[in-house]
N, CA, C and O atoms as a printed pandas DataFrame, in Angstrom:
     atom_number atom_name residue_name chain_id  residue_number  x_coord  y_coord  z_coord
0              1         N          MET        A               1    2.958   -8.300    9.047
1              2        CA          MET        A               1    3.628   -9.579    8.980
2              3         C          MET        A               1    3.197  -10.404   10.186
3              4         O          MET        A               1    2.961   -9.873   11.272
4              5         N          ASP        A               2    3.101  -11.684    9.976
5              6        CA          ASP        A               2    2.584  -12.511   11.061
6              7         C          ASP        A               2    3.608  -12.778   12.162
7              8         O          ASP        A               2    3.300  -13.468   13.134
8              9         N          ASP        A               3    4.828  -12.238   12.023
9             10        CA          ASP        A               3    5.809  -12.383   13.095
10            11         C          ASP        A               3    5.859  -11.150   13.989
11            12         O          ASP        A               3    6.713  -11.054   14.870
12            13         N          GLN        A               4    4.940  -10.201   13.763
13            14        CA          GLN        A               4    4.863   -8.989   14.571
14            15         C          GLN        A               4    3.629   -9.050   15.458
15            16         O          GLN        A               4    2.695   -9.812   15.204
16            17         N          SER        A               5    3.646   -8.239   16.493
17            18        CA          SER        A               5    2.496   -8.155   17.378
18            19         C          SER        A               5    1.320   -7.519   16.637
19            20         O          SER        A               5    1.467   -6.472   16.006
20            21         N          ILE        A               6    0.166   -8.153   16.719
21            22        CA          ILE        A               6   -1.048   -7.634   16.095
22            23         C          ILE        A               6   -2.079   -7.488   17.204
23            24         O          ILE        A               6   -2.564   -8.480   17.750
24            25         N          ALA        A               7   -2.409   -6.244   17.530
25            26        CA          ALA        A               7   -3.282   -5.959   18.664
26            27         C          ALA        A               7   -4.690   -6.513   18.467
27            28         O          ALA        A               7   -5.285   -7.032   19.411
28            29         N          ASP        A               8   -5.225   -6.409   17.260
29            30        CA          ASP        A               8   -6.585   -6.869   16.994
30            31         C          ASP        A               8   -6.551   -8.304   16.487
31            32         O          ASP        A               8   -6.101   -8.564   15.371
32            33         N          ALA        A               9   -7.022   -9.226   17.300
33            34        CA          ALA        A               9   -6.954  -10.649   16.965
34            35         C          ALA        A               9   -7.622  -10.969   15.625
35            36         O          ALA        A               9   -7.157  -11.842   14.892
36            37         N          HIS        A              10   -8.703  -10.268   15.307
37            38        CA          HIS        A              10   -9.409  -10.569   14.056
38            39         C          HIS        A              10   -8.595  -10.187   12.816
39            40         O          HIS        A              10   -8.932  -10.603   11.708
40            41         N          LYS        A              11   -7.539   -9.407   12.988
41            42        CA          LYS        A              11   -6.689   -9.017   11.858
42            43         C          LYS        A              11   -5.558  -10.016   11.601
43            44         O          LYS        A              11   -4.944   -9.998   10.534
44            45         N          ARG        A              12   -5.286  -10.878   12.567
45            46        CA          ARG        A              12   -4.164  -11.801   12.455
46            47         C          ARG        A              12   -4.263  -12.698   11.228
47            48         O          ARG        A              12   -3.251  -12.966   10.581
48            49         N          GLU        A              13   -5.450  -13.161   10.901
49            50        CA          GLU        A              13   -5.584  -14.071    9.759
50            51         C          GLU        A              13   -5.258  -13.387    8.426
51            52         O          GLU        A              13   -5.032  -14.062    7.422
52            53         N          PHE        A              14   -5.233  -12.065    8.417
53            54        CA          PHE        A              14   -4.923  -11.328    7.187
54            55         C          PHE        A              14   -3.458  -10.902    7.110
55            56         O          PHE        A              14   -3.036  -10.306    6.119
56            57         N          ALA        A              15   -2.693  -11.200    8.140
57            58        CA          ALA        A              15   -1.286  -10.803    8.168
58            59         C          ALA        A              15   -0.495  -11.557    7.100
59            60         O          ALA        A              15   -0.735  -12.737    6.843
60            61         N          TRP        A              16    0.439  -10.859    6.495
61            62        CA          TRP        A              16    1.293  -11.450    5.473
62            63         C          TRP        A              16    2.275  -12.395    6.147
63            64         O          TRP        A              16    2.913  -11.993    7.119
64            65         N          PRO        A              17    2.428  -13.635    5.679
65            66        CA          PRO        A              17    3.376  -14.564    6.294
66            67         C          PRO        A              17    4.806  -14.021    6.241
67            68         O          PRO        A              17    5.265  -13.571    5.191
68            69         N          ALA        A              18    5.494  -14.064    7.353
69            70        CA          ALA        A              18    6.859  -13.542    7.440
70            71         C          ALA        A              18    7.782  -14.244    6.449
71            72         O          ALA        A              18    8.679  -13.607    5.896
72            73         N          ALA        A              19    7.586  -15.527    6.215
73            74        CA          ALA        A              19    8.444  -16.258    5.272
74            75         C          ALA        A              19    8.290  -15.709    3.852
75            76         O          ALA        A              19    9.270  -15.594    3.116
76            77         N          LEU        A              20    7.079  -15.377    3.480
77            78        CA          LEU        A              20    6.824  -14.806    2.160
78            79         C          LEU        A              20    7.446  -13.409    2.058
79            80         O          LEU        A              20    8.039  -13.059    1.038
80            81         N          ALA        A              21    7.305  -12.628    3.110
81            82        CA          ALA        A              21    7.910  -11.293    3.137
82            83         C          ALA        A              21    9.428  -11.401    3.031
83            84         O          ALA        A              21   10.054  -10.619    2.316
84            85         N          ALA        A              22   10.017  -12.348    3.724
85            86        CA          ALA        A              22   11.472  -12.534    3.699
86            87         C          ALA        A              22   11.951  -12.878    2.292
87            88         O          ALA        A              22   13.003  -12.403    1.864
88            89         N          ARG        A              23   11.193  -13.697    1.571
89            90        CA          ARG        A              23   11.576  -14.037    0.190
90            91         C          ARG        A              23   11.592  -12.806   -0.699
91            92         O          ARG        A              23   12.309  -12.772   -1.699
92            93         N          ALA        A              24   10.810  -11.799   -0.348
93            94        CA          ALA        A              24   10.778  -10.548   -1.107
94            95         C          ALA        A              24   11.822   -9.556   -0.592
95            96         O          ALA        A              24   11.920   -8.442   -1.106
96            97         N          GLY        A              25   12.598   -9.948    0.413
97            98        CA          GLY        A              25   13.626   -9.069    0.968
98            99         C          GLY        A              25   13.158   -8.222    2.125
99           100         O          GLY        A              25   13.889   -7.345    2.585
100          101         N          LEU        A              26   11.954   -8.466    2.605
101          102        CA          LEU        A              26   11.400   -7.704    3.728
102          103         C          LEU        A              26   11.589   -8.509    5.012
103          104         O          LEU        A              26   10.663   -9.151    5.506
104          105         N          THR        A              27   12.797   -8.457    5.532
105          106        CA          THR        A              27   13.158   -9.261    6.687
106          107         C          THR        A              27   13.088   -8.438    7.970
107          108         O          THR        A              27   13.143   -7.209    7.923
108          109         N          PRO        A              28   12.965   -9.112    9.119
109          110        CA          PRO        A              28   12.966   -8.379   10.387
110          111         C          PRO        A              28   14.231   -7.524   10.502
111          112         O          PRO        A              28   15.314   -7.930   10.080
112          113         N          GLY        A              29   14.070   -6.347   11.075
113          114        CA          GLY        A              29   15.196   -5.442   11.223
114          115         C          GLY        A              29   15.327   -4.464   10.065
115          116         O          GLY        A              29   16.101   -3.510   10.139
116          117         N          ARG        A              30   14.570   -4.699    8.991
117          118        CA          ARG        A              30   14.536   -3.781    7.848
118          119         C          ARG        A              30   13.132   -3.186    7.785
119          120         O          ARG        A              30   12.189   -3.771    8.317
120          121         N          PRO        A              31   12.987   -2.032    7.142
121          122        CA          PRO        A              31   11.641   -1.452    7.027
122          123         C          PRO        A              31   10.684   -2.423    6.328
123          124         O          PRO        A              31   11.026   -3.045    5.322
124          125         N          ARG        A              32    9.474   -2.535    6.891
125          126        CA          ARG        A              32    8.448   -3.398    6.292
126          127         C          ARG        A              32    7.103   -2.679    6.280
127          128         O          ARG        A              32    6.050   -3.308    6.379
128          129         N          ASP        A              33    7.152   -1.375    6.159
129          130        CA          ASP        A              33    5.925   -0.590    6.087
130          131         C          ASP        A              33    5.419   -0.582    4.649
131          132         O          ASP        A              33    6.008   -1.219    3.776
132          133         N          VAL        A              34    4.332    0.137    4.405
133          134        CA          VAL        A              34    3.730    0.131    3.071
134          135         C          VAL        A              34    4.702    0.680    2.023
135          136         O          VAL        A              34    4.704    0.208    0.886
136          137         N          LEU        A              35    5.520    1.658    2.380
137          138        CA          LEU        A              35    6.488    2.202    1.433
138          139         C          LEU        A              35    7.518    1.139    1.046
139          140         O          LEU        A              35    7.842    0.997   -0.133
140          141         N          ALA        A              36    8.024    0.407    2.005
141          142        CA          ALA        A              36    8.996   -0.651    1.720
142          143         C          ALA        A              36    8.381   -1.729    0.829
143          144         O          ALA        A              36    9.031   -2.230   -0.089
144          145         N          VAL        A              37    7.129   -2.080    1.104
145          146        CA          VAL        A              37    6.447   -3.097    0.297
146          147         C          VAL        A              37    6.278   -2.609   -1.139
147          148         O          VAL        A              37    6.498   -3.369   -2.082
148          149         N          VAL        A              38    5.888   -1.347   -1.312
149          150        CA          VAL        A              38    5.730   -0.787   -2.664
150          151         C          VAL        A              38    7.066   -0.774   -3.396
151          152         O          VAL        A              38    7.120   -1.074   -4.589
152          153         N          ARG        A              39    8.132   -0.436   -2.705
153          154        CA          ARG        A              39    9.462   -0.428   -3.343
154          155         C          ARG        A              39    9.870   -1.815   -3.819
155          156         O          ARG        A              39   10.453   -1.958   -4.894
156          157         N          VAL        A              40    9.573   -2.817   -3.039
157          158        CA          VAL        A              40   10.001   -4.178   -3.368
158          159         C          VAL        A              40    9.075   -4.851   -4.381
159          160         O          VAL        A              40    9.548   -5.452   -5.346
160          161         N          LEU        A              41    7.775   -4.757   -4.175
161          162        CA          LEU        A              41    6.829   -5.497   -5.010
162          163         C          LEU        A              41    6.353   -4.746   -6.249
163          164         O          LEU        A              41    5.849   -5.357   -7.192
164          165         N          LYS        A              42    6.509   -3.428   -6.250
165          166        CA          LYS        A              42    6.127   -2.595   -7.396
166          167         C          LYS        A              42    4.688   -2.856   -7.871
167          168         O          LYS        A              42    4.470   -3.221   -9.027
168          169         N          PRO        A              43    3.719   -2.667   -6.982
169          170        CA          PRO        A              43    2.320   -2.904   -7.368
170          171         C          PRO        A              43    1.822   -1.878   -8.373
171          172         O          PRO        A              43    2.351   -0.769   -8.453
172          173         N          THR        A              44    0.818   -2.246   -9.128
173          174        CA          THR        A              44    0.199   -1.315  -10.073
174          175         C          THR        A              44   -1.036   -0.668   -9.472
175          176         O          THR        A              44   -1.524    0.334   -9.995
176          177         N          ALA        A              45   -1.550   -1.225   -8.381
177          178        CA          ALA        A              45   -2.722   -0.676   -7.699
178          179         C          ALA        A              45   -2.598   -0.951   -6.209
179          180         O          ALA        A              45   -2.023   -1.957   -5.793
180          181         N          LEU        A              46   -3.136   -0.055   -5.425
181          182        CA          LEU        A              46   -3.244   -0.230   -3.981
182          183         C          LEU        A              46   -4.698   -0.007   -3.620
183          184         O          LEU        A              46   -5.299    0.986   -4.030
184          185         N          VAL        A              47   -5.263   -0.921   -2.856
185          186        CA          VAL        A              47   -6.656   -0.782   -2.459
186          187         C          VAL        A              47   -6.709   -0.772   -0.937
187          188         O          VAL        A              47   -6.392   -1.766   -0.284
188          189         N          GLY        A              48   -7.113    0.366   -0.386
189          190        CA          GLY        A              48   -7.235    0.502    1.055
190          191         C          GLY        A              48   -8.640    0.143    1.497
191          192         O          GLY        A              48   -9.619    0.639    0.940
192          193         N          THR        A              49   -8.738   -0.700    2.478
193          194        CA          THR        A              49  -10.058   -1.124    2.958
194          195         C          THR        A              49  -10.261   -0.849    4.438
195          196         O          THR        A              49  -11.223   -1.336    5.034
196          197         N          THR        A              50   -9.363   -0.073    5.039
197          198        CA          THR        A              50   -9.473    0.182    6.476
198          199         C          THR        A              50  -10.487    1.263    6.803
199          200         O          THR        A              50  -10.980    1.335    7.928
200          201         N          GLY        A              51  -10.800    2.099    5.830
201          202        CA          GLY        A              51  -11.688    3.219    6.084
202          203         C          GLY        A              51  -10.988    4.389    6.730
203          204         O          GLY        A              51  -11.636    5.360    7.122
204          205         N          GLU        A              52   -9.658    4.314    6.850
205          206        CA          GLU        A              52   -8.894    5.399    7.444
206          207         C          GLU        A              52   -8.300    6.260    6.343
207          208         O          GLU        A              52   -7.663    5.756    5.418
208          209         N          ALA        A              53   -8.514    7.556    6.452
209          210        CA          ALA        A              53   -7.962    8.481    5.471
210          211         C          ALA        A              53   -6.444    8.488    5.540
211          212         O          ALA        A              53   -5.859    8.295    6.606
212          213         N          GLY        A              54   -5.812    8.712    4.396
213          214        CA          GLY        A              54   -4.360    8.847    4.361
214          215         C          GLY        A              54   -3.600    7.541    4.420
215          216         O          GLY        A              54   -2.420    7.539    4.772
216          217         N          ALA        A              55   -4.229    6.439    4.090
217          218        CA          ALA        A              55   -3.557    5.142    4.133
218          219         C          ALA        A              55   -2.352    5.103    3.203
219          220         O          ALA        A              55   -1.375    4.402    3.466
220          221         N          PHE        A              56   -2.430    5.862    2.115
221          222        CA          PHE        A              56   -1.347    5.896    1.147
222          223         C          PHE        A              56   -0.815    7.323    1.047
223          224         O          PHE        A              56   -1.318    8.115    0.250
224          225         N          PRO        A              57    0.190    7.657    1.843
225          226        CA          PRO        A              57    0.719    9.016    1.821
226          227         C          PRO        A              57    1.407    9.329    0.485
227          228         O          PRO        A              57    1.684    8.439   -0.318
228          229         N          GLU        A              58    1.668   10.601    0.282
229          230        CA          GLU        A              58    2.248   11.063   -0.977
230          231         C          GLU        A              58    3.504   10.286   -1.358
231          232         O          GLU        A              58    3.670    9.921   -2.522
232          233         N          GLU        A              59    4.372   10.030   -0.417
233          234        CA          GLU        A              59    5.620    9.309   -0.708
234          235         C          GLU        A              59    5.340    7.929   -1.299
235          236         O          GLU        A              59    6.047    7.491   -2.207
236          237         N          VAL        A              60    4.322    7.243   -0.798
237          238        CA          VAL        A              60    3.963    5.919   -1.300
238          239         C          VAL        A              60    3.405    6.018   -2.718
239          240         O          VAL        A              60    3.754    5.215   -3.584
240          241         N          VAL        A              61    2.545    6.996   -2.951
241          242        CA          VAL        A              61    1.961    7.184   -4.286
242          243         C          VAL        A              61    3.053    7.521   -5.295
243          244         O          VAL        A              61    3.061    6.979   -6.401
244          245         N          ARG        A              62    3.959    8.396   -4.932
245          246        CA          ARG        A              62    5.047    8.753   -5.843
246          247         C          ARG        A              62    5.967    7.560   -6.121
247          248         O          ARG        A              62    6.427    7.380   -7.249
248          249         N          GLU        A              63    6.230    6.759   -5.112
249          250        CA          GLU        A              63    7.062    5.560   -5.311
250          251         C          GLU        A              63    6.384    4.607   -6.284
251          252         O          GLU        A              63    7.033    4.073   -7.183
252          253         N          MET        A              64    5.107    4.393   -6.114
253          254        CA          MET        A              64    4.381    3.503   -7.023
254          255         C          MET        A              64    4.418    4.061   -8.443
255          256         O          MET        A              64    4.551    3.303   -9.404
256          257         N          ALA        A              65    4.301    5.371   -8.580
257          258        CA          ALA        A              65    4.297    6.000   -9.901
258          259         C          ALA        A              65    5.650    5.862  -10.607
259          260         O          ALA        A              65    5.717    5.956  -11.833
260          261         N          ARG        A              66    6.706    5.644   -9.858
261          262        CA          ARG        A              66    8.026    5.435  -10.476
262          263         C          ARG        A              66    8.091    4.113  -11.227
263          264         O          ARG        A              66    8.936    3.943  -12.106
264          265         N          HIS        A              67    7.214    3.182  -10.895
265          266        CA          HIS        A              67    7.306    1.831  -11.448
266          267         C          HIS        A              67    6.209    1.482  -12.440
267          268         O          HIS        A              67    6.326    0.503  -13.177
268          269         N          VAL        A              68    5.153    2.270  -12.465
269          270        CA          VAL        A              68    4.038    1.971  -13.371
270          271         C          VAL        A              68    3.570    3.252  -14.059
271          272         O          VAL        A              68    3.676    4.344  -13.499
272          273         N          GLU        A              69    3.061    3.108  -15.257
273          274        CA          GLU        A              69    2.631    4.268  -16.026
274          275         C          GLU        A              69    1.383    4.922  -15.447
275          276         O          GLU        A              69    1.300    6.149  -15.397
276          277         N          ARG        A              70    0.420    4.130  -15.012
277          278        CA          ARG        A              70   -0.847    4.660  -14.497
278          279         C          ARG        A              70   -1.155    4.042  -13.133
279          280         O          ARG        A              70   -1.993    3.145  -13.047
280          281         N          PRO        A              71   -0.502    4.495  -12.073
281          282        CA          PRO        A              71   -0.762    3.933  -10.744
282          283         C          PRO        A              71   -2.196    4.175  -10.296
283          284         O          PRO        A              71   -2.817    5.169  -10.670
284          285         N          ARG        A              72   -2.713    3.254   -9.490
285          286        CA          ARG        A              72   -4.104    3.363   -9.042
286          287         C          ARG        A              72   -4.200    3.165   -7.534
287          288         O          ARG        A              72   -4.495    2.061   -7.075
288          289         N          PRO        A              73   -3.957    4.210   -6.763
289          290        CA          PRO        A              73   -4.167    4.104   -5.312
290          291         C          PRO        A              73   -5.635    4.357   -4.997
291          292         O          PRO        A              73   -6.173    5.405   -5.353
292          293         N          GLU        A              74   -6.264    3.442   -4.356
293          294        CA          GLU        A              74   -7.685    3.582   -4.013
294          295         C          GLU        A              74   -7.885    3.355   -2.527
295          296         O          GLU        A              74   -7.212    2.537   -1.901
296          297         N          ASN        A              75   -8.809    4.087   -1.996
297          298        CA          ASN        A              75   -9.174    3.961   -0.600
298          299         C          ASN        A              75  -10.681    4.090   -0.541
299          300         O          ASN        A              75  -11.299    4.618   -1.466
300          301         N          GLU        A              76  -11.273    3.617    0.532
301          302        CA          GLU        A              76  -12.719    3.736    0.677
302          303         C          GLU        A              76  -13.146    5.192    0.720
303          304         O          GLU        A              76  -14.318    5.503    0.511
304          305         N          ARG        A              77  -12.222    6.066    0.983
305          306        CA          ARG        A              77  -12.539    7.488    1.071
306          307         C          ARG        A              77  -12.078    8.192   -0.201
307          308         O          ARG        A              77  -10.904    8.112   -0.561
308          309         N          ILE        A              78  -12.963    8.860   -0.862
309          310        CA          ILE        A              78  -12.682    9.538   -2.122
310          311         C          ILE        A              78  -11.496   10.505   -2.045
311          312         O          ILE        A              78  -10.724   10.574   -3.002
312          313         N          PRO        A              79  -11.312   11.262   -0.941
313          314        CA          PRO        A              79  -10.202   12.221   -0.932
314          315         C          PRO        A              79   -8.841   11.594   -1.239
315          316         O          PRO        A              79   -7.958   12.285   -1.747
316          317         N          GLN        A              80   -8.648   10.319   -0.948
317          318        CA          GLN        A              80   -7.361    9.675   -1.239
318          319         C          GLN        A              80   -7.074    9.702   -2.732
319          320         O          GLN        A              80   -5.965   10.045   -3.141
320          321         N          ALA        A              81   -8.052    9.349   -3.547
321          322        CA          ALA        A              81   -7.849    9.332   -4.997
322          323         C          ALA        A              81   -7.622   10.742   -5.526
323          324         O          ALA        A              81   -6.807   10.944   -6.427
324          325         N          VAL        A              82   -8.327   11.702   -4.980
325          326        CA          VAL        A              82   -8.175   13.091   -5.406
326          327         C          VAL        A              82   -6.779   13.590   -5.039
327          328         O          VAL        A              82   -6.102   14.209   -5.860
328          329         N          ALA        A              83   -6.353   13.323   -3.820
329          330        CA          ALA        A              83   -5.018   13.744   -3.385
330          331         C          ALA        A              83   -3.949   13.075   -4.244
331          332         O          ALA        A              83   -2.989   13.728   -4.654
332          333         N          ALA        A              84   -4.100   11.798   -4.516
333          334        CA          ALA        A              84   -3.119   11.079   -5.329
334          335         C          ALA        A              84   -2.994   11.703   -6.707
335          336         O          ALA        A              84   -1.887   11.828   -7.231
336          337         N          ALA        A              85   -4.104   12.094   -7.296
337          338        CA          ALA        A              85   -4.081   12.706   -8.619
338          339         C          ALA        A              85   -3.374   14.060   -8.577
339          340         O          ALA        A              85   -2.751   14.464   -9.559
340          341         N          MET        A              86   -3.466   14.756   -7.454
341          342        CA          MET        A              86   -2.759   16.036   -7.327
342          343         C          MET        A              86   -1.256   15.808   -7.180
343          344         O          MET        A              86   -0.454   16.565   -7.727
344          345         N          TRP        A              87   -0.875   14.757   -6.436
345          346        CA          TRP        A              87    0.541   14.478   -6.241
346          347         C          TRP        A              87    1.188   13.940   -7.497
347          348         O          TRP        A              87    2.322   14.290   -7.822
348          349         N          GLU        A              88    0.467   13.092   -8.199
349          350        CA          GLU        A              88    1.028   12.374   -9.333
350          351         C          GLU        A              88   -0.016   12.345  -10.436
351          352         O          GLU        A              88   -0.920   11.512  -10.387
352          353         N          PRO        A              89    0.073   13.221  -11.430
353          354        CA          PRO        A              89   -0.953   13.329  -12.456
354          355         C          PRO        A              89   -1.259   12.014  -13.187
355          356         O          PRO        A              89   -2.347   11.860  -13.743
356          357         N          ALA        A              90   -0.328   11.079  -13.191
357          358        CA          ALA        A              90   -0.585    9.803  -13.882
358          359         C          ALA        A              90   -1.580    8.931  -13.129
359          360         O          ALA        A              90   -2.104    7.971  -13.695
360          361         N          CYS        A              91   -1.852    9.246  -11.857
361          362        CA          CYS        A              91   -2.769    8.436  -11.053
362          363         C          CYS        A              91   -4.189    8.531  -11.609
363          364         O          CYS        A              91   -4.674    9.608  -11.953
364          365         N          VAL        A              92   -4.828    7.382  -11.685
365          366        CA          VAL        A              92   -6.218    7.360  -12.106
366          367         C          VAL        A              92   -7.002    6.552  -11.100
367          368         O          VAL        A              92   -6.576    5.456  -10.735
368          369         N          PRO        A              93   -8.142    7.056  -10.636
369          370        CA          PRO        A              93   -8.951    6.279   -9.697
370          371         C          PRO        A              93   -9.619    5.109  -10.403
371          372         O          PRO        A              93   -9.852    5.139  -11.611
372          373         N          LEU        A              94   -9.918    4.092   -9.634
373          374        CA          LEU        A              94  -10.651    2.946  -10.163
374          375         C          LEU        A              94  -12.056    3.388  -10.562
375          376         O          LEU        A              94  -12.613    4.307   -9.961
376          377         N          ASP        A              95  -12.615    2.755  -11.546
377          378        CA          ASP        A              95  -13.975    3.059  -11.949
378          379         C          ASP        A              95  -14.942    2.632  -10.853
379          380         O          ASP        A              95  -14.716    1.613  -10.200
380          381         N          PRO        A              96  -16.021    3.394  -10.639
381          382        CA          PRO        A              96  -17.007    3.000   -9.636
382          383         C          PRO        A              96  -17.631    1.648   -9.997
383          384         O          PRO        A              96  -17.815    1.322  -11.170
384          385         N          VAL        A              97  -17.941    0.894   -8.981
385          386        CA          VAL        A              97  -18.530   -0.437   -9.198
386          387         C          VAL        A              97  -20.019   -0.320   -9.290
387          388         O          VAL        A              97  -20.707   -1.325   -9.471
């Protein structure tokens, strides 16, 4: 959120506007991590672009699976999709580009 400290200046332009987060119920003082966002917005896919393994932990994948029939957690690292499929059989990786 753009109302939080962001150590890497180049990431600031990608921060979610706090006003938009607040409209979704993600206000300061309440959890605003990836799990909270998944609970509120109920995405059908998550795409990780940080290159860091484990961006979407099991709890996040399972939460997403509660809201969609075929959740699609994707990360630049293949093990994320494999792990997600083990946690939640409904998970399907995105097709290779």
